[in-house]
C-alpha positions as a Python dict, from the first residue, in 0.01 Angstrom:
ca = {
    (1, 'M'): (0, 0, 0),
    (2, 'T'): (154, 331, -118),
    (3, 'T'): (143, 538, 192),
    (4, 'T'): (-9, 901, 289),
    (5, 'R'): (290, 1028, 326),
    (6, 'A'): (447, 877, 29),
    (7, 'I'): (117, 953, -187),
    (8, 'D'): (204, 1348, -83),
    (9, 'R'): (553, 1327, -220),
    (10, 'E'): (437, 1127, -573),
    (11, 'S'): (487, 1342, -840),
    (12, 'G'): (266, 1093, -1076),
    (13, 'T'): (507, 1081, -1379),
    (14, 'P'): (605, 770, -1486),
    (15, 'D'): (921, 641, -1344),
    (16, 'K'): (1244, 549, -1647),
    (17, 'E'): (1343, 375, -1347),
    (18, 'G'): (1221, 207, -1043),
    (19, 'P'): (1209, -29, -741),
    (20, 'L'): (981, -285, -903),
    (21, 'K'): (1063, -505, -1243),
    (22, 'R'): (850, -400, -1534),
    (23, 'A'): (818, -707, -1655),
    (24, 'I'): (427, -720, -1718),
    (25, 'G'): (338, -644, -2092),
    (26, 'P'): (32, -573, -2334),
    (27, 'K'): (-103, -926, -2354),
    (28, 'L'): (27, -1047, -1984),
    (29, 'L'): (-177, -760, -1845),
    (30, 'I'): (-517, -803, -2036),
    (31, 'L'): (-498, -1156, -1889),
    (32, 'F'): (-368, -1058, -1506),
    (33, 'V'): (-698, -783, -1579),
    (34, 'I'): (-959, -1104, -1695),
    (35, 'G'): (-800, -1341, -1423),
    (36, 'D'): (-875, -1050, -1172),
    (37, 'I'): (-1266, -1014, -1234),
    (38, 'L'): (-1311, -1387, -1330),
    (39, 'G'): (-1437, -1632, -1013),
    (40, 'T'): (-1664, -1629, -747),
    (41, 'G'): (-1931, -1391, -880),
    (42, 'I'): (-2053, -1520, -1158),
    (43, 'Y'): (-1984, -1919, -1050),
    (44, 'A'): (-2200, -1854, -768),
    (45, 'T'): (-2413, -1556, -717),
    (46, 'T'): (-2587, -1617, -1074),
    (47, 'G'): (-2835, -1797, -914),
    (48, 'K'): (-2871, -1535, -626),
    (49, 'V'): (-2917, -1283, -871),
    (50, 'A'): (-3210, -1522, -1037),
    (51, 'G'): (-3360, -1516, -734),
    (52, 'K'): (-3408, -1135, -732),
    (53, 'V'): (-3498, -1078, -1081),
    (54, 'G'): (-3642, -1392, -1242),
    (55, 'G'): (-3574, -1551, -1605),
    (56, 'A'): (-3438, -1262, -1745),
    (57, 'L'): (-3079, -1276, -1511),
    (58, 'W'): (-2993, -1150, -1834),
    (59, 'L'): (-3051, -775, -1784),
    (60, 'P'): (-2859, -685, -1445),
    (61, 'F'): (-2541, -832, -1570),
    (62, 'V'): (-2586, -617, -1891),
    (63, 'I'): (-2684, -310, -1667),
    (64, 'G'): (-2365, -429, -1428),
    (65, 'F'): (-2149, -457, -1747),
    (66, 'V'): (-2226, -89, -1807),
    (67, 'V'): (-2181, 39, -1448),
    (68, 'A'): (-1862, -117, -1442),
    (69, 'L'): (-1716, 54, -1801),
    (70, 'L'): (-1796, 364, -1643),
    (71, 'T'): (-1612, 336, -1347),
    (72, 'A'): (-1349, 136, -1539),
    (73, 'A'): (-1299, 475, -1751),
    (74, 'S'): (-1261, 693, -1449),
    (75, 'Y'): (-942, 396, -1337),
    (76, 'V'): (-812, 403, -1667),
    (77, 'E'): (-751, 797, -1657),
    (78, 'L'): (-587, 817, -1339),
    (79, 'V'): (-388, 498, -1366),
    (80, 'G'): (-285, 671, -1666),
    (81, 'K'): (-258, 993, -1512),
    (82, 'Y'): (-56, 872, -1127),
    (83, 'P'): (110, 500, -1316),
    (84, 'K'): (171, 410, -886),
    (85, 'A'): (97, 122, -728),
    (86, 'A'): (-237, 189, -454),
    (87, 'G'): (-532, 226, -660),
    (88, 'A'): (-836, 400, -478),
    (89, 'A'): (-628, 525, -148),
    (90, 'L'): (-392, 679, -384),
    (91, 'Y'): (-644, 901, -608),
    (92, 'T'): (-840, 962, -290),
    (93, 'Q'): (-556, 1151, -100),
    (94, 'K'): (-427, 1262, -432),
    (95, 'A'): (-781, 1441, -431),
    (96, 'F'): (-900, 1539, -106),
    (97, 'K'): (-623, 1488, 83),
    (98, 'V'): (-786, 1429, 423),
    (99, 'P'): (-589, 1153, 515),
    (100, 'F'): (-947, 983, 747),
    (101, 'L'): (-1100, 978, 422),
    (102, 'T'): (-780, 822, 262),
    (103, 'F'): (-769, 531, 552),
    (104, 'I'): (-1139, 491, 514),
    (105, 'I'): (-1144, 418, 164),
    (106, 'A'): (-813, 173, 249),
    (107, 'F'): (-1015, -33, 507),
    (108, 'M'): (-1360, -58, 284),
    (109, 'V'): (-1064, -193, -24),
    (110, 'M'): (-942, -432, 235),
    (111, 'C'): (-1268, -540, 401),
    (112, 'S'): (-1446, -595, 40),
    (113, 'G'): (-1142, -828, 19),
    (114, 'L'): (-1230, -1028, 331),
    (115, 'S'): (-1577, -1072, 195),
    (116, 'S'): (-1534, -1165, -150),
    (117, 'A'): (-1316, -1482, 15),
    (118, 'S'): (-1604, -1487, 185),
    (119, 'A'): (-1851, -1566, -16),
    (120, 'A'): (-1579, -1804, -201),
    (121, 'A'): (-1547, -1986, 79),
    (122, 'R'): (-1924, -2067, 100),
    (123, 'A'): (-1906, -2104, -279),
    (124, 'F'): (-1668, -2389, -209),
    (125, 'S'): (-1854, -2540, 115),
    (126, 'G'): (-2170, -2577, -115),
    (127, 'D'): (-2307, -2784, -419),
    (128, 'Y'): (-1984, -2760, -601),
    (129, 'F'): (-1819, -2974, -292),
    (130, 'L'): (-2131, -3176, -257),
    (131, 'E'): (-2049, -3333, -548),
    (132, 'F'): (-1781, -3528, -376),
    (133, 'T'): (-1909, -3601, -36),
    (134, 'D'): (-2173, -3438, 218),
    (135, 'A'): (-2014, -3629, 557),
    (136, 'I'): (-1888, -3257, 665),
    (137, 'P'): (-2109, -2995, 763),
    (138, 'P'): (-2055, -2635, 524),
    (139, 'T'): (-1971, -2391, 787),
    (140, 'L'): (-1721, -2638, 864),
    (141, 'I'): (-1571, -2667, 542),
    (142, 'A'): (-1591, -2263, 522),
    (143, 'I'): (-1405, -2203, 773),
    (144, 'L'): (-1103, -2504, 741),
    (145, 'F'): (-1129, -2317, 384),
    (146, 'I'): (-986, -1992, 557),
    (147, 'L'): (-741, -2120, 730),
    (148, 'V'): (-578, -2327, 456),
    (149, 'L'): (-558, -1997, 272),
    (150, 'A'): (-403, -1856, 559),
    (151, 'A'): (-160, -2156, 624),
    (152, 'L'): (-57, -2058, 293),
    (153, 'N'): (-17, -1742, 309),
    (154, 'L'): (192, -1759, 639),
    (155, 'R'): (436, -2005, 406),
    (156, 'G'): (465, -1743, 152),
    (157, 'V'): (247, -1762, -127),
    (158, 'S'): (431, -1606, -444),
    (159, 'E'): (206, -1449, -656),
    (160, 'S'): (290, -1481, -1060),
    (161, 'V'): (142, -1267, -1338),
    (162, 'K'): (219, -1588, -1508),
    (163, 'T'): (52, -1880, -1323),
    (164, 'N'): (-245, -1590, -1283),
    (165, 'V'): (-279, -1644, -1688),
    (166, 'V'): (-244, -2007, -1642),
    (167, 'L'): (-551, -1991, -1385),
    (168, 'T'): (-736, -1774, -1571),
    (169, 'L'): (-734, -2032, -1885),
    (170, 'V'): (-869, -2319, -1616),
    (171, 'E'): (-1116, -2058, -1484),
    (172, 'L'): (-1236, -1956, -1880),
    (173, 'T'): (-1244, -2313, -1976),
    (174, 'G'): (-1509, -2367, -1719),
    (175, 'L'): (-1698, -2092, -1906),
    (176, 'A'): (-1664, -2204, -2253),
    (177, 'I'): (-1838, -2528, -2144),
    (178, 'I'): (-2166, -2371, -2000),
    (179, 'L'): (-2142, -2207, -2346),
    (180, 'A'): (-2078, -2486, -2569),
    (181, 'I'): (-2384, -2668, -2369),
    (182, 'G'): (-2588, -2313, -2417),
    (183, 'A'): (-2495, -2377, -2827),
    (184, 'W'): (-2611, -2717, -2845),
    (185, 'A'): (-2897, -2697, -2699),
    (186, 'V'): (-3018, -2410, -2942),
    (187, 'L'): (-2880, -2579, -3235),
    (188, 'S'): (-3142, -2932, -3044),
    (189, 'G'): (-3405, -2663, -3013),
    (190, 'D'): (-3414, -2748, -2626),
    (191, 'G'): (-3444, -2482, -2424),
    (192, 'E'): (-3725, -2220, -2263),
    (193, 'P'): (-3642, -1921, -2461),
    (194, 'A'): (-4013, -1780, -2320),
    (195, 'R'): (-3771, -1730, -1973),
    (196, 'L'): (-3535, -1498, -2071),
    (197, 'T'): (-3846, -1212, -2051),
    (198, 'E'): (-4030, -1304, -1707),
    (199, 'F'): (-3936, -1103, -1430),
    (200, 'E'): (-3979, -1197, -1075),
    (201, 'A'): (-4115, -920, -899),
    (202, 'S'): (-4501, -862, -886),
    (203, 'G'): (-4658, -586, -1076),
    (204, 'T'): (-4447, -264, -1247),
    (205, 'G'): (-4332, 72, -1197),
    (206, 'Y'): (-4130, 73, -799),
    (207, 'A'): (-4140, -300, -733),
    (208, 'L'): (-3979, -406, -1110),
    (209, 'I'): (-3716, -108, -1052),
    (210, 'T'): (-3569, -204, -744),
    (211, 'S'): (-3577, -608, -850),
    (212, 'V'): (-3390, -488, -1102),
    (213, 'L'): (-3139, -252, -926),
    (214, 'G'): (-3114, -508, -670),
    (215, 'A'): (-3027, -773, -910),
    (216, 'T'): (-2781, -542, -1026),
    (217, 'A'): (-2597, -468, -705),
    (218, 'L'): (-2568, -854, -649),
    (219, 'G'): (-2444, -918, -1006),
    (220, 'F'): (-2160, -642, -1012),
    (221, 'F'): (-2011, -862, -737),
    (222, 'A'): (-1881, -1061, -1062),
    (223, 'F'): (-1756, -758, -1199),
    (224, 'V'): (-1519, -661, -934),
    (225, 'G'): (-1178, -671, -992),
    (226, 'F'): (-1036, -505, -1264),
    (227, 'E'): (-979, -195, -963),
    (228, 'D'): (-705, -403, -842),
    (229, 'S'): (-507, -455, -1168),
    (230, 'V'): (-388, -67, -1133),
    (231, 'N'): (-195, -152, -856),
    (232, 'M'): (10, -343, -1076),
    (233, 'A'): (111, -28, -1274),
    (234, 'E'): (500, 25, -1162),
    (235, 'E'): (544, -375, -1277),
    (236, 'T'): (402, -245, -1610),
    (237, 'K'): (569, -191, -1942),
    (238, 'D'): (464, 145, -2034),
    (239, 'P'): (195, 147, -1818),
    (240, 'V'): (51, 510, -1946),
    (241, 'R'): (-38, 319, -2315),
    (242, 'A'): (-95, -59, -2168),
    (243, 'F'): (-388, 8, -1923),
    (244, 'P'): (-647, 158, -2132),
    (245, 'R'): (-635, -153, -2379),
    (246, 'A'): (-630, -413, -2080),
    (247, 'I'): (-858, -278, -1858),
    (248, 'F'): (-1145, -183, -2109),
    (249, 'L'): (-1090, -521, -2298),
    (250, 'G'): (-1082, -715, -2004),
    (251, 'V'): (-1421, -585, -1870),
    (252, 'A'): (-1555, -625, -2225),
    (253, 'V'): (-1458, -1010, -2266),
    (254, 'T'): (-1607, -1105, -1894),
    (255, 'G'): (-1912, -848, -1929),
    (256, 'T'): (-1964, -1037, -2260),
    (257, 'I'): (-1895, -1394, -2107),
    (258, 'Y'): (-2124, -1257, -1823),
    (259, 'V'): (-2416, -1209, -2032),
    (260, 'L'): (-2403, -1499, -2240),
    (261, 'V'): (-2323, -1733, -1912),
    (262, 'A'): (-2648, -1574, -1783),
    (263, 'L'): (-2855, -1614, -2092),
    (264, 'V'): (-2747, -2026, -2135),
    (265, 'S'): (-2832, -2042, -1753),
    (266, 'S'): (-3202, -1916, -1763),
    (267, 'L'): (-3243, -2074, -2142),
    (268, 'L'): (-3185, -2395, -1959),
    (269, 'V'): (-3279, -2388, -1571),
    (270, 'D'): (-3612, -2252, -1405),
    (271, 'H'): (-3454, -1930, -1162),
    (272, 'R'): (-3633, -2099, -880),
    (273, 'T'): (-3375, -2377, -949),
    (274, 'L'): (-3081, -2173, -1007),
    (275, 'E'): (-3209, -1964, -675),
    (276, 'K'): (-3163, -2256, -422),
    (277, 'S'): (-2823, -2428, -552),
    (278, 'S'): (-2500, -2231, -438),
    (279, 'G'): (-2356, -2414, -737),
    (280, 'P'): (-2613, -2309, -1019),
    (281, 'L'): (-2331, -2333, -1316),
    (282, 'L'): (-2331, -2679, -1194),
    (283, 'E'): (-2723, -2710, -1239),
    (284, 'V'): (-2706, -2572, -1615),
    (285, 'V'): (-2436, -2857, -1697),
    (286, 'K'): (-2636, -3139, -1548),
    (287, 'A'): (-2940, -2960, -1774),
    (288, 'G'): (-2777, -2883, -2069),
    (289, 'G'): (-2770, -3238, -2357),
    (290, 'L'): (-2385, -3261, -2343),
    (291, 'D'): (-2257, -3560, -2171),
    (292, 'F'): (-2010, -3346, -1954),
    (293, 'P'): (-1904, -3505, -1610),
    (294, 'P'): (-2057, -3297, -1337),
    (295, 'Q'): (-1776, -3358, -1105),
    (296, 'L'): (-1511, -3269, -1346),
    (297, 'F'): (-1670, -2895, -1384),
    (298, 'A'): (-1727, -2917, -977),
    (299, 'L'): (-1345, -2965, -985),
    (300, 'I'): (-1326, -2669, -1195),
    (301, 'A'): (-1564, -2450, -1057),
    (302, 'L'): (-1340, -2553, -684),
    (303, 'F'): (-1034, -2420, -855),
    (304, 'A'): (-1191, -2058, -942),
    (305, 'V'): (-1367, -2008, -625),
    (306, 'T'): (-1003, -2080, -467),
    (307, 'N'): (-790, -1902, -669),
    (308, 'S'): (-1048, -1578, -612),
    (309, 'A'): (-1033, -1589, -250),
    (310, 'L'): (-655, -1652, -220),
    (311, 'I'): (-626, -1383, -403),
    (312, 'N'): (-840, -1125, -191),
    (313, 'I'): (-698, -1286, 108),
    (314, 'M'): (-338, -1161, 7),
    (315, 'M'): (-406, -831, -68),
    (316, 'A'): (-670, -754, 240),
    (317, 'S'): (-378, -910, 446),
    (318, 'R'): (-125, -640, 273),
    (319, 'L'): (-339, -386, 287),
    (320, 'C'): (-360, -424, 659),
    (321, 'Y'): (65, -480, 654),
    (322, 'G'): (79, -139, 475),
    (323, 'M'): (-137, 74, 708),
    (324, 'A'): (19, -71, 996),
    (325, 'N'): (381, 33, 848),
    (326, 'E'): (217, 349, 771),
    (327, 'R'): (117, 367, 1153),
    (328, 'I'): (-247, 437, 1023),
    (329, 'L'): (-333, 103, 1237),
    (330, 'P'): (-140, -58, 1503),
    (331, 'A'): (194, -103, 1466),
    (332, 'V'): (163, -462, 1585),
    (333, 'M'): (-20, -561, 1282),
    (334, 'G'): (295, -448, 1111),
    (335, 'R'): (504, -776, 1227),
    (336, 'V'): (657, -1037, 1003),
    (337, 'L'): (670, -1439, 1038),
    (338, 'P'): (1026, -1515, 1102),
    (339, 'G'): (1195, -1687, 824),
    (340, 'R'): (873, -1634, 598),
    (341, 'C'): (866, -1291, 608),
    (342, 'T'): (518, -1321, 581),
    (343, 'P'): (237, -1072, 738),
    (344, 'V'): (194, -1280, 1041),
    (345, 'V'): (-43, -1038, 1252),
    (346, 'G'): (-188, -929, 942),
    (347, 'I'): (-291, -1288, 775),
    (348, 'V'): (-409, -1403, 1167),
    (349, 'F'): (-627, -1051, 1168),
    (350, 'V'): (-820, -1125, 859),
    (351, 'S'): (-827, -1461, 867),
    (352, 'A'): (-989, -1397, 1189),
    (353, 'L'): (-1281, -1146, 1048),
    (354, 'A'): (-1320, -1375, 704),
    (355, 'I'): (-1400, -1698, 961),
    (356, 'G'): (-1659, -1444, 1156),
    (357, 'L'): (-1817, -1291, 815),
    (358, 'V'): (-1845, -1715, 682),
    (359, 'T'): (-1998, -1791, 1066),
    (360, 'T'): (-2284, -1529, 1005),
    (361, 'G'): (-2351, -1494, 633),
    (362, 'E'): (-2462, -1669, 318),
    (363, 'I'): (-2315, -1634, -56),
    (364, 'E'): (-2601, -1372, -153),
    (365, 'G'): (-2537, -1174, 186),
    (366, 'L'): (-2122, -1179, 141),
    (367, 'G'): (-2140, -1103, -262),
    (368, 'D'): (-2350, -794, -205),
    (369, 'T'): (-2165, -693, 126),
    (370, 'T'): (-1802, -675, -100),
    (371, 'A'): (-2070, -533, -416),
    (372, 'F'): (-2201, -235, -148),
    (373, 'L'): (-1829, -166, 15),
    (374, 'L'): (-1631, -141, -388),
    (375, 'L'): (-1994, 65, -476),
    (376, 'C'): (-1945, 357, -239),
    (377, 'V'): (-1550, 333, -302),
    (378, 'F'): (-1631, 394, -695),
    (379, 'A'): (-1854, 668, -647),
    (380, 'V'): (-1552, 839, -484),
    (381, 'V'): (-1288, 730, -728),
    (382, 'N'): (-1551, 878, -982),
    (383, 'I'): (-1560, 1220, -781),
    (384, 'A'): (-1163, 1214, -751),
    (385, 'V'): (-1145, 1218, -1167),
    (386, 'L'): (-1342, 1525, -1158),
    (387, 'V'): (-1113, 1680, -880),
    (388, 'L'): (-802, 1571, -996),
    (389, 'R'): (-890, 1788, -1359),
    (390, 'R'): (-713, 2067, -1152),
    (391, 'D'): (-377, 1864, -1121),
    (392, 'P'): (-241, 1895, -1447),
    (393, 'V'): (77, 1640, -1531),
    (394, 'A'): (348, 1700, -1811),
    (395, 'H'): (297, 1387, -1940),
    (396, 'R'): (8, 1298, -2219),
    (397, 'H'): (-263, 967, -2055),
    (398, 'F'): (-618, 885, -2167),
    (399, 'R'): (-867, 1143, -2044),
    (400, 'T'): (-1215, 1008, -1987),
    (401, 'P'): (-1514, 1233, -2161),
    (402, 'T'): (-1649, 1397, -1826),
    (403, 'A'): (-2004, 1292, -1882),
    (404, 'L'): (-1860, 912, -1797),
    (405, 'P'): (-1764, 982, -1399),
    (406, 'V'): (-2056, 1186, -1338),
    (407, 'L'): (-2264, 897, -1483),
    (408, 'G'): (-2042, 636, -1306),
    (409, 'A'): (-2029, 810, -957),
    (410, 'I'): (-2462, 820, -1018),
    (411, 'T'): (-2500, 482, -1083),
    (412, 'A'): (-2301, 384, -813),
    (413, 'L'): (-2439, 609, -532),
    (414, 'V'): (-2787, 464, -664),
    (415, 'L'): (-2657, 78, -665),
    (416, 'A'): (-2521, 137, -308),
    (417, 'S'): (-2853, 327, -176),
    (418, 'P'): (-3135, 157, -42),
    (419, 'L'): (-3315, 122, -374),
    (420, 'A'): (-3151, -152, -466),
    (421, 'D'): (-3331, -388, -238),
    (422, 'R'): (-3086, -522, -46),
    (423, 'D'): (-3111, -693, 290),
    (424, 'A'): (-3048, -453, 581),
    (425, 'E'): (-2806, -717, 701),
    (426, 'V'): (-2547, -618, 429),
    (427, 'Y'): (-2526, -262, 599),
    (428, 'I'): (-2505, -372, 944),
    (429, 'R'): (-2206, -605, 792),
    (430, 'A'): (-2054, -315, 612),
    (431, 'G'): (-2082, -111, 916),
    (432, 'V'): (-1948, -319, 1192),
    (433, 'L'): (-1613, -392, 977),
    (434, 'L'): (-1597, -19, 918),
    (435, 'A'): (-1664, 36, 1331),
    (436, 'I'): (-1389, -227, 1372),
    (437, 'G'): (-1114, -29, 1159),
    (438, 'I'): (-1239, 286, 1294),
    (439, 'G'): (-1149, 171, 1676),
    (440, 'L'): (-815, 60, 1538),
    (441, 'W'): (-724, 339, 1364),
    (442, 'A'): (-922, 562, 1689),
    (443, 'L'): (-693, 294, 1958),
    (444, 'N'): (-358, 391, 1774),
    (445, 'R'): (-410, 768, 1742),
    (446, 'T'): (-420, 744, 2145),
    (447, 'V'): (-141, 491, 2169),
    (448, 'M'): (74, 749, 1964),
    (449, 'K'): (-18, 1043, 2134),
    (450, 'A'): (23, 900, 2423),
    (451, 'R'): (416, 828, 2311),
    (452, 'G'): (423, 1213, 2163),
    (453, 'E'): (478, 1043, 1819),
    (454, 'N'): (297, 1238, 1549),
    (455, 'T'): (16, 1103, 1366),
    (456, 'V'): (-82, 1105, 1035),
}
């Protein structure tokens, strides 16, 4: 995490030389962005989206696609303008210069990673895992899943972009199987096309709008991830030129795949069946005309959600470690494991929060919590783009049309608002997480003042 003090020192101009090796080319960056977006969202929440909107579950993914593109345009402008790691925290500090707001945004990003990993844990312990055994209670599986990820982090898991490419191709293979099943169904005359225009909400007007907004807010969980890619700016060759193509193409590819998968899911499986399943794409495989082994697809799905969870737990623990090193959180959270040099206290802290989340929430609520937290962050980032227009830089970079961040901020706020018809538990869960963070921040400031140290 780039720090508040470091952020203030940064000029925003591309470095010719830096501490990180620029090893990521344009093609690898595109695959990295796609890999960051793919995962738990589409594999686990498709059914829950169907439960909110009915057979027309493709519509929320179309709207989510548009909303993601609006915010992606803001990230593209900002990463081109300030090609540094730190993402939303960097942009918030540069735009508003309020350290507490910067902390809140950084902590919300961290918590979104935890709720996403917890949703993945719930997805892992659900119907995909039940294809192999039902002898272990799902909640216990989810807790063990988090503990295994924590152990991997403590040992020192190395994130490699080339490894990410392999994982991305496996995840894409699973979705390609779904699309192949859908193509076969269309050619064979199977499926129920009439379901594609059925809405679950009764009546029209307000009820229909809130139903679609609620489904879109939850479906937006599948699109998150592109915002993490900007943290690779210092390791990307010519980031000012590479990121516009990578982010826009990454969002376009995944958005197209998601809409097609939603169409196939609704075509072959009734939305009530999808809603009840924690492994909705498995229901599509079983309903399809192709004789594809359900257990093999379940294995691919387990691999996909594991990859998503591992990346999110790693990101959250490193953000915690970075904030501790910058004296934003208690210094104890910056301690590393001797010999392994991994942030042991940060890993234990975020893993404990994740276990708390998996024991008190299900896939839908945890996925919606992730989306809510990031929608709030995205609203701030879209506003930051407009504020930072007053801060010109020497180099040329992508500039998004002003209307896009305006629309991006509005749509993010609408989807984060009660108009999205989300359960109260989502707001409570997000509030509790933020209260924990603010409590730690206040405790740290109190201790530092007692010691006569400067606070940030």
